Backbone as CSV, one residue per row, in Angstrom:
resi,resn,N_x,N_y,N_z,CA_x,CA_y,CA_z,C_x,C_y,C_z
1,MET,102.815,110.861,70.894,102.480,109.283,71.758,101.447,109.765,72.514
2,SER,100.381,109.109,72.999,98.490,108.854,72.995,98.552,109.569,74.595
3,ASN,97.398,110.029,74.715,97.340,110.554,76.404,97.334,109.537,77.343
4,ILE,97.518,109.460,78.403,97.755,108.584,79.797,96.265,108.578,79.767
5,ARG,95.794,107.291,79.968,94.534,106.795,80.959,94.617,106.839,82.126
6,LEU,93.717,107.824,83.030,93.762,107.626,84.326,92.131,107.687,84.690
7,ALA,92.023,106.725,85.740,91.223,106.211,86.769,91.482,107.241,88.092
8,VAL,90.640,108.470,89.096,90.746,108.725,89.203,89.729,108.756,91.212
9,LEU,90.747,108.651,92.157,89.527,107.833,93.230,89.505,109.256,94.188
10,VAL,88.226,109.347,94.198,87.891,110.112,95.236,87.303,110.145,96.864
11,SER,87.094,111.166,97.122,86.168,110.773,98.938,85.168,112.271,99.555
12,GLY,85.662,113.008,98.503,85.212,114.142,99.289,85.069,115.024,98.117
13,GLY,85.185,116.681,97.307,85.123,117.863,96.762,85.543,117.424,95.386
14,GLY,86.387,117.183,95.365,87.259,116.276,93.794,87.916,117.774,93.211
15,THR,87.939,119.095,93.753,88.895,120.072,93.587,90.225,119.373,92.770
16,THR,91.697,118.260,93.411,92.679,117.778,92.331,91.957,117.282,91.171
17,LEU,90.992,116.446,91.183,90.373,116.024,89.600,89.411,116.766,88.844
18,GLN,89.277,118.792,89.283,89.244,119.218,88.286,90.177,119.866,87.823
19,ASN,90.862,119.719,88.484,92.146,120.870,88.101,92.947,119.428,87.204
20,PHE,92.654,118.483,87.268,93.494,117.071,85.968,92.351,118.090,84.822
21,LEU,90.976,117.703,85.110,89.663,118.323,83.818,90.037,119.606,82.963
22,ASP,90.430,120.469,83.928,90.478,121.878,83.372,92.109,121.594,82.770
23,ARG,93.237,121.663,82.804,94.574,120.943,82.451,94.355,120.672,81.428
24,ILE,93.890,119.540,81.088,93.411,118.790,80.836,92.169,119.724,78.851
25,ASP,91.702,120.359,80.043,91.296,121.175,78.808,91.313,121.907,77.696
26,GLU,92.157,122.716,78.146,94.224,124.108,78.397,94.787,123.227,77.765
27,GLY,94.840,122.123,77.607,96.327,121.169,76.659,96.851,121.586,77.078
28,ARG,96.934,121.271,78.097,97.820,121.532,79.552,98.843,120.755,80.283
29,LEU,97.829,118.972,80.241,98.238,117.182,80.411,97.635,117.565,79.610
30,ARG,98.230,116.245,78.809,98.246,114.862,78.418,97.432,113.759,78.363
31,ALA,96.172,114.375,78.793,95.850,112.611,79.899,94.384,112.945,79.175
32,GLU,93.934,111.528,80.258,92.635,111.383,79.521,91.816,110.990,80.926
33,VAL,90.740,111.729,81.719,90.828,110.271,83.294,89.195,109.409,81.664
34,VAL,89.454,108.383,82.779,88.306,107.867,81.554,87.483,107.044,82.492
35,LEU,87.638,107.263,84.594,87.141,106.870,85.309,87.060,107.363,86.673
36,VAL,85.810,107.474,87.480,85.889,108.539,88.657,85.630,106.960,89.694
37,ILE,86.288,106.446,90.241,85.432,106.244,91.897,85.796,106.832,93.184
38,ALA,84.060,106.663,93.679,84.065,107.014,95.017,83.983,105.829,95.592
39,ASN,84.599,106.559,97.516,84.126,106.035,98.261,82.582,106.205,99.091
40,ARG,82.296,107.225,98.702,81.080,108.017,99.094,80.085,108.376,98.222
41,ASP,79.223,108.269,98.431,78.175,108.738,97.439,77.288,109.802,97.360
42,ASP,77.822,110.027,98.553,77.742,112.452,98.575,79.463,112.943,98.462
43,ALA,80.117,112.157,97.573,81.357,112.940,96.927,81.122,113.555,96.374
44,TYR,80.883,114.967,95.929,81.682,116.022,95.344,82.320,115.619,93.908
45,GLY,82.547,115.176,93.618,83.270,114.705,93.254,83.008,114.057,91.671
46,LEU,82.149,113.015,92.296,81.044,112.250,91.465,80.720,113.448,90.216
47,VAL,80.128,114.894,91.266,79.090,115.253,90.445,79.924,116.164,89.046
48,ARG,81.697,117.044,90.056,82.395,116.944,88.699,82.814,115.844,87.128
49,ALA,82.103,114.806,88.104,83.069,114.038,87.164,82.188,113.258,86.350
50,GLU,81.268,113.748,86.284,79.269,113.017,85.725,78.548,114.595,84.463
51,GLN,79.667,115.848,84.993,79.487,117.445,84.406,80.989,117.534,83.031
52,ALA,81.995,116.561,83.252,82.772,116.205,82.788,82.596,115.600,81.309
53,GLY,81.213,114.852,81.710,81.276,113.196,80.456,81.873,112.145,81.590
54,VAL,81.964,111.622,82.257,83.095,110.739,82.728,82.967,110.329,83.030
55,PRO,82.491,108.414,83.150,82.234,107.487,83.790,82.324,107.266,84.877
56,THR,82.002,107.203,85.977,81.967,107.372,87.385,81.323,106.286,88.557
57,ALA,81.754,105.005,89.379,81.794,103.978,90.278,81.540,104.856,91.612
58,VAL,80.642,104.321,92.385,81.071,104.229,94.158,80.706,102.769,94.310
59,ILE,82.217,102.821,95.419,82.220,101.662,95.362,83.304,101.734,97.598
60,SER,81.467,101.682,98.599,81.791,101.477,99.867,82.588,100.683,100.960
61,ARG,83.083,101.283,101.776,84.550,100.504,101.781,83.343,99.695,103.171
62,ARG,82.306,100.160,103.700,81.299,99.549,104.887,80.383,97.914,104.213
63,ASP,80.004,98.379,102.845,80.016,97.218,102.163,80.409,96.599,101.054
64,CYS,81.850,95.910,102.186,82.601,95.688,101.697,83.045,94.711,103.341
65,GLY,83.431,93.174,103.269,84.054,91.669,103.878,85.430,92.409,105.046
66,SER,85.831,92.833,103.985,88.436,93.448,104.092,87.742,94.411,102.855
67,ARG,89.208,94.756,103.351,90.284,96.100,102.239,90.678,95.423,101.027
68,GLU,90.892,94.495,101.479,91.563,93.205,100.305,89.893,93.128,99.324
69,GLU,88.800,92.671,99.429,87.608,93.167,98.523,87.236,93.492,98.893
70,PHE,87.610,95.568,99.188,87.212,96.705,97.887,88.525,97.024,97.215
71,SER,89.521,96.918,97.543,90.633,96.994,96.232,89.647,95.973,95.624
72,GLN,89.791,95.152,95.078,89.812,94.522,94.184,88.666,95.406,93.661
73,LEU,88.167,95.065,93.759,85.952,95.799,93.048,86.891,97.046,92.261
74,ILE,87.844,97.619,93.231,87.808,98.858,92.781,89.050,98.508,91.406
75,PHE,90.290,98.380,91.602,90.959,98.222,90.812,90.466,96.799,89.122
76,GLU,89.085,96.255,89.640,89.116,95.161,88.884,87.796,96.588,87.098
77,LEU,87.494,97.775,88.529,86.424,98.813,87.548,88.064,99.728,86.817
78,CYS,89.553,99.411,87.894,90.246,100.666,86.323,90.601,98.991,85.546
79,ARG,91.135,97.960,85.994,91.254,97.312,84.056,90.305,97.523,83.347
80,GLN,89.095,97.165,83.871,87.422,97.677,82.821,87.810,98.991,81.939
81,ALA,88.409,99.511,82.653,88.329,101.392,81.835,89.871,101.264,80.883
82,GLN,90.698,100.472,81.663,91.973,99.584,80.786,92.878,101.232,80.951
83,ALA,92.311,101.617,82.847,93.679,102.936,83.081,95.025,102.754,83.287
84,GLU,95.850,103.328,82.337,97.396,103.069,83.081,98.173,103.171,84.309
85,LEU,96.950,104.714,84.615,97.896,104.954,85.882,96.668,105.712,86.877
86,VAL,96.709,105.069,88.254,95.250,105.726,88.826,95.934,106.234,90.341
87,CYS,95.454,107.403,90.367,95.534,108.294,90.879,94.759,108.804,91.596
88,LEU,95.128,108.433,93.445,94.301,108.831,94.507,94.683,110.611,95.028
89,ALA,92.828,110.747,94.867,92.805,112.640,94.746,92.147,112.886,95.682
90,GLY,92.959,112.960,97.023,91.158,113.229,98.775,90.563,111.898,98.536
91,PHE,91.614,110.649,97.917,91.293,109.574,99.057,91.099,108.788,99.378
92,LEU,90.154,108.935,100.371,91.092,108.075,102.153,90.744,107.021,102.570
93,GLN,91.290,106.092,101.821,90.382,104.922,102.171,92.325,103.924,101.339
94,LEU,92.230,103.128,102.642,93.613,102.312,102.201,93.512,101.320,101.335
95,LEU,94.208,100.981,100.353,93.476,100.338,99.415,94.919,99.257,99.350
96,THR,94.173,98.474,99.151,95.617,97.075,98.967,95.887,96.965,97.051
97,ILE,97.324,97.109,97.234,97.137,97.052,95.763,97.675,96.015,94.805
98,PRO,96.652,95.641,93.778,97.573,94.194,93.252,98.678,94.740,92.522
99,GLU,99.671,93.692,92.006,100.741,93.161,91.169,100.894,94.102,90.267
100,ASP,99.996,94.248,89.633,99.577,94.603,88.337,99.205,96.075,87.826
101,PHE,99.278,96.705,89.487,98.972,97.896,89.934,100.170,98.612,90.133
102,ALA,101.245,97.580,90.401,102.283,98.169,91.203,103.211,98.745,90.725
103,GLY,103.007,100.204,90.999,104.150,101.287,90.667,103.378,102.355,89.534
104,ARG,102.208,102.103,90.013,101.099,102.408,88.533,99.990,103.649,89.879
105,VAL,99.612,103.327,90.980,99.016,104.209,91.625,99.867,105.288,92.678
106,MET,99.813,106.328,92.631,99.848,107.554,92.792,98.567,108.186,93.250
107,ASN,99.525,109.259,95.037,98.655,109.787,95.683,98.887,111.497,96.153
108,ILE,99.090,111.751,96.525,99.348,113.140,96.903,99.169,113.810,98.848
109,HIS,100.062,113.987,98.533,99.668,114.528,100.747,99.837,116.134,100.822
110,PRO,99.191,116.126,101.351,99.110,118.435,101.948,100.379,118.435,102.697
111,ALA,101.396,117.732,102.471,102.082,118.001,103.483,103.576,117.602,102.907
112,LEU,104.761,117.609,103.501,106.571,117.121,103.338,106.555,115.865,103.530
113,ILE,106.272,114.966,103.049,106.255,113.277,103.723,107.913,113.458,103.353
114,PRO,108.395,112.835,105.203,108.387,112.029,106.312,107.278,112.427,107.574
115,ALA,106.657,113.879,106.364,107.029,115.071,107.817,105.050,114.723,108.217
116,PHE,104.247,114.670,108.825,102.775,115.208,109.083,102.309,114.625,108.341
117,CYS,102.587,112.927,108.346,101.538,112.340,106.963,101.066,110.971,108.209
118,GLY,100.502,109.807,107.655,100.004,108.708,108.330,98.551,108.986,108.709
119,LYS,98.327,107.459,109.006,96.928,107.699,108.842,96.440,108.945,110.025
120,GLY,95.190,109.297,110.210,94.790,110.226,110.786,95.478,112.006,110.133
121,PHE,96.634,112.293,109.308,95.924,112.992,108.791,96.721,113.287,107.619
122,TYR,95.413,114.473,107.549,94.360,114.932,106.480,94.069,115.713,106.102
123,GLY,93.252,116.652,105.039,92.630,117.821,104.923,93.196,119.110,105.567
124,HIS,92.389,119.171,106.446,92.957,120.573,107.879,93.969,119.953,108.493
125,ARG,93.893,118.960,109.089,94.582,118.146,110.336,95.391,118.117,110.000
126,VAL,96.183,118.238,109.082,97.150,118.493,108.633,98.133,119.593,108.292
127,HIS,97.431,120.603,108.235,97.704,121.699,108.710,98.005,123.020,109.482
128,GLU,96.650,121.807,110.361,96.444,122.595,112.321,98.170,121.967,112.691
129,ALA,98.139,120.806,112.128,100.050,120.131,112.642,100.786,121.206,112.248
130,VAL,100.626,121.608,111.025,102.015,121.751,110.898,102.260,122.883,111.747
131,LEU,100.716,124.238,111.818,100.504,124.810,112.511,101.626,125.270,114.537
132,GLU,101.008,124.187,114.415,100.982,123.716,115.913,102.912,123.351,116.242
133,ALA,103.184,123.196,115.451,104.188,122.644,115.578,106.100,123.282,115.190
134,GLY,104.676,124.847,114.624,105.877,125.838,114.638,106.796,125.500,113.209
135,VAL,106.743,124.721,112.522,107.822,125.166,111.049,107.353,125.662,110.056
136,LYS,108.506,126.472,109.606,108.946,127.349,109.008,108.864,126.685,107.347
137,VAL,108.580,125.970,106.422,108.047,125.571,106.099,107.269,124.760,105.719
138,SER,105.940,124.122,104.531,105.348,123.100,104.406,105.428,123.077,103.418
139,GLY,104.807,122.888,102.547,104.413,121.974,100.730,103.630,120.448,100.395
140,CYS,103.927,120.204,99.734,102.636,118.708,98.795,104.211,117.924,98.055
141,THR,103.411,116.452,98.603,104.363,115.160,97.844,103.645,114.393,97.220
142,VAL,104.153,114.409,96.019,103.057,113.587,95.421,104.209,112.325,95.268
143,HIS,103.626,110.650,95.722,104.578,109.223,96.083,104.123,107.888,95.403
144,PHE,104.476,107.206,94.952,103.965,106.339,95.006,103.422,105.709,96.397
145,ALA,102.264,105.644,95.140,101.380,104.437,96.980,101.518,103.219,97.047
146,ASP,101.819,102.222,98.468,101.547,101.222,98.559,100.703,101.020,99.905
147,ASN,101.161,99.939,100.235,100.444,99.635,100.926,99.914,100.186,102.445
148,LEU,100.597,101.130,102.429,100.553,101.925,103.997,100.542,102.999,103.498
149,TYR,100.168,103.886,104.559,99.119,105.730,104.396,100.406,106.493,104.063
150,ASP,100.288,106.532,103.055,101.554,107.978,102.805,102.908,107.430,102.867
151,HIS,102.981,106.303,102.242,104.408,106.026,103.113,105.597,105.443,101.389
152,GLY,104.609,105.286,100.114,105.906,105.350,99.482,106.911,105.681,98.436
153,PRO,107.547,105.732,97.329,108.796,106.064,97.327,108.162,107.630,96.859
154,VAL,108.883,108.849,97.007,108.084,110.038,96.539,109.094,110.332,95.416
155,ILE,107.673,111.049,94.125,107.805,112.148,92.785,108.683,113.106,93.505
156,VAL,107.984,114.322,93.531,107.723,115.205,93.208,107.558,115.869,94.920
157,GLN,108.005,116.801,95.630,107.539,118.115,96.000,107.769,118.729,95.721
158,ARG,106.937,120.094,96.447,107.712,121.594,96.466,106.967,122.434,98.148
159,THR,107.867,123.007,98.201,107.419,123.777,99.322,106.823,124.805,99.238
160,VAL,106.474,125.648,100.227,105.912,127.225,100.865,106.381,127.143,101.518
161,PRO,106.158,128.922,102.085,106.354,129.177,103.166,105.586,129.220,104.124
162,VAL,105.297,128.938,105.477,104.380,129.079,106.768,104.589,130.805,107.691
163,ARG,103.776,131.294,107.152,103.853,132.745,107.721,102.894,133.114,108.726
164,ASP,103.322,133.407,109.733,103.140,134.342,111.013,101.440,135.159,110.743
165,GLY,100.600,134.251,111.114,99.590,134.959,111.373,98.408,133.823,110.413
166,ASP,99.028,133.014,109.624,98.514,131.808,109.046,97.067,130.957,108.967
167,THR,96.335,130.822,108.717,95.484,130.122,109.700,95.504,128.257,108.666
168,ALA,94.447,127.632,109.390,94.783,126.771,108.571,93.920,126.448,106.913
169,GLU,93.266,127.555,106.656,92.370,127.203,105.735,93.272,128.351,104.897
170,VAL,94.983,129.050,105.573,94.505,130.205,104.327,96.395,129.147,103.992
171,LEU,96.812,127.848,104.726,98.376,127.919,104.780,97.238,126.835,103.215
172,ALA,96.479,126.050,103.293,95.952,124.821,102.947,95.457,125.783,101.384
173,ALA,94.816,126.948,100.742,95.260,127.612,99.602,96.421,127.976,99.731
174,ARG,97.907,128.040,99.758,98.618,128.125,99.641,99.125,126.548,99.327
175,VAL,99.329,125.933,99.576,100.032,124.288,99.643,98.916,123.735,98.705
176,PHE,97.647,124.606,98.091,96.725,123.505,97.107,97.188,124.241,95.451
177,GLU,97.736,125.686,95.167,98.179,126.028,94.447,99.584,125.457,94.410
178,GLN,100.160,124.915,95.251,101.734,123.681,94.621,100.819,122.048,94.071
179,GLU,99.886,122.029,95.151,99.562,121.020,94.580,99.275,120.550,93.470
180,CYS,98.378,121.563,92.411,97.767,121.843,91.144,98.519,121.961,90.275
181,GLU,100.609,121.841,90.400,101.464,122.350,89.569,102.022,120.576,90.030
182,ALA,102.448,120.419,91.301,102.459,119.356,91.039,102.302,117.629,90.624
183,TYR,101.053,117.708,90.972,100.406,116.045,90.665,100.872,116.140,89.467
184,PRO,100.270,117.011,88.296,100.408,117.000,86.744,101.805,116.800,86.047
185,GLU,103.117,117.181,86.829,103.975,117.168,86.732,104.366,115.792,87.004
186,ALA,104.129,114.856,88.142,104.012,113.705,88.895,103.384,112.256,87.352
187,ILE,102.151,112.937,87.036,101.734,112.744,85.246,102.145,112.453,84.082
188,ARG,102.638,113.942,84.352,103.686,113.714,82.887,104.973,112.659,83.096
189,LEU,106.059,112.842,84.025,106.964,112.069,84.047,106.587,110.638,83.779
190,PHE,105.944,110.158,84.309,105.391,108.921,84.320,104.714,108.912,83.144
191,ALA,103.574,109.612,82.443,103.310,109.268,80.935,104.191,109.628,80.200
192,GLU,106.076,109.814,80.758,106.819,109.743,79.368,107.732,108.502,79.850
193,GLY,107.506,108.310,80.802,108.325,107.093,80.874,110.039,107.340,81.626
194,ARG,109.655,108.060,82.063,110.825,108.255,83.139,111.308,108.645,84.790
195,LEU,110.430,107.760,85.022,110.614,107.113,86.422,111.061,105.934,87.255
196,GLN,112.074,105.784,87.358,111.934,104.437,88.061,112.805,104.389,89.335
197,ILE,111.790,103.782,90.416,111.108,103.569,91.487,112.418,102.116,91.542
198,VAL,113.696,102.505,92.272,114.526,101.601,93.096,114.651,102.042,94.489
199,GLY,114.156,100.726,95.127,114.016,100.379,96.625,112.976,102.121,97.396
200,ARG,113.193,102.768,97.847,112.437,103.443,98.337,112.550,104.556,97.574
201,THR,113.402,104.956,96.003,113.608,106.353,96.320,113.166,106.041,94.652
202,VAL,112.861,107.756,94.073,112.296,107.644,92.456,113.309,107.829,91.914
203,ARG,114.102,107.678,90.689,114.604,108.260,90.101,114.767,108.359,88.616
204,LEU,114.774,109.861,88.388,114.663,110.786,86.783,115.425,110.300,85.765
205,CYS,114.780,109.252,84.740,115.822,109.025,83.895,116.160,109.591,83.177
């Protein structure tokens, strides 16, 4: 089986992208990152990509007249790079997904969807909301993206305990450890053709 071709979309530091690159280098993820796109030219994920020799592009939402135009520019680059799967990795812009990429765009969210998700729930805001709610368990969710925030069918979820005395930073680090396992697992299952979308459910074949 050949390595799956990934396009990775970032808005910030690119820690999820770095996890992919590290696992690919270690032989633990059979993939190739063929393109990294950022919506901000100061996203550190671009630096990580360039250091790894991965082609990059910047497409600013503010420079586009509509979400549809913004999305078309992004997915046209993904087509040109022959990406088989698009991975949102801390990408904070909502996309309109074209038909040819339906079921080929994944996102990871640092909570257990459908809790603590949707517009405005990203980064430390998620973990602060979890702590404020007093729940005892949090985690991460990898899901197929659709045209709503944090809404598409769930592929993989992993849980972590929420402990007394946790800060948002401490909880975020614990959740990220599981993100580093969950996202590559979802990519592997996709590459193996084992994910079947049935309505709002993803079934393992």
